N, C-alpha and C positions, 0 to 999 in steps of 0.2 A: 852881518847885522840885520839885513833885510829879511833873510830866511828865518832868523830867530823871532822877529816880530810877527811874521806870517805864521810861524808855528804856534806862538802864544795865542794869537787870534783864533787859529783853527781849534786849538785845545779848548779855549774858552767857549767857542760856539758849540763844540761837541758836548761839553759838560752842561751848557745851558739846555741843549736839546734833551739830554738825559734827565735833567731835572724836570722838564716839562712832562716827559713820559712818566716819571715817578709820581708827579703830582696827579696825573690822570688815574694811575693805578691805585693811588692811596687817597681818593676823594674823601673828604670829611663832611659830616653834617652834624647838626645839633638841634635840640628842641628845648624851648623855654616855655614855662607856664606861669601865669599870674592869676591868682585868685584873691578877690577882694576880701577884706575882713568881713566876717559874717557868712562866708562861703560863696559858692558859685551863684546862688540866687542874687547876690549883690554885685557880681561881675566876674567875668572869666576872659582871660586873654591868652593867646597862644602865638608863638612865633617859631619858625624853624628855618633851617638852611640845608642845602644839600650840594654835593659835588664841588666843594670849595677846596683850595689847595692845602689848607692847614687847619688844625683843630682850633687854634685861636681865632682864625677868620670865621670859621663856622659858628663858634660860640658867640662872637660879637654880632654876627648877622642874625642869629636866632634871638638874642636879647633885644636887638634893635627892632626886629619884627614884632616881638611881643609888646614892646613898649609903645609901638605905633599901630597896634592891631586895630583895624578900622571898625570892626563889629564889637568893640569892647568899650570900657569906660576907664576913667583915670584911676579909680581905686584899684582895679585889677591890674592895669598897666604899671602902676607904681610898685606892685608886688612881684613883678616878673623875676623868675629865678631859673637858672639852667637846671634841667632835670636829666639830661643825658646827651651823649654824643653817639653818632651812628656812622658806620662805614659799611657800605654794601648792604643796607637794610632799608626797610620801608617804614613810614610813619603814617598814622591816620588820626584825625580828630573827629569825634562824634558829639553832637549837641542836640538837646531839645531846643528847637528854634524859637520857642515862645519865651519872651523876656520874663525874667523873674522866676524861672523854674530851675531846679537844681541839677537837671540832667546834663552831665558832661563827662567825657572820657577821652583818653588818648592812649596810643599804644605804639610800640616799636616791635617789628617782627621781621623775619627773613623774607616774607613775601607780602605783597600788597593785600591779598585776600586775608591773610592771617592778621595783619595790622588792622584792617577794617573790622573784622569780626571781634577782635579783642577790644577795640575802641567802642564799638557798639555795646558790647557786654558791660563795659564799665559805665557807659552812659545810662544804660537801662537799670543798672544796680543803684544808681544815685537818683534817678528821675522819680522814683515812687511809682506805685501801681497804676495810678491814673494817667501818668505821662510817659511810661516806659516805651510804649509803642510809637511815640512821636520822635524818638531819637533817630538821627540819621547822620551818616558820614558827611561832614561839611568840607573837609579838605584832606588831601592825601598826596603822597609823593614817595619816590624811592631815590636812594643815593647810590651812586656808582653803578655796579652791574646788577643790583637787585631788581626784581620785577614783581 
């Protein structure tokens, strides 16, 4: 009887360890964007997550981050929606830092450099000719093994 209990405990611990290894290998991330009615000029919020153990945890963390985005406003935060999930990828957000301007962009890519470049290109395309050179990457990160 005692051996059976020890065997059950050992198998449980082994499976728990395997689950932890699988979680690390399958790290999940997500990105959420909120744009106020009237466009980015009226408000823009972003939230993301990375290296979480499940897709649902990643999505919840991204939405929570978007809804509490410190450099945003309520109209944008109230419109937060999931726009993607990531596994072993990088994300970047680029903005024109002047309030009331339309320049904003985000991107997901295999490398951080590619995500940065794509986010900047999107920001520049929405900023307008007079503000396009003010766009800059404001936040960036990678999930899992991506660099």
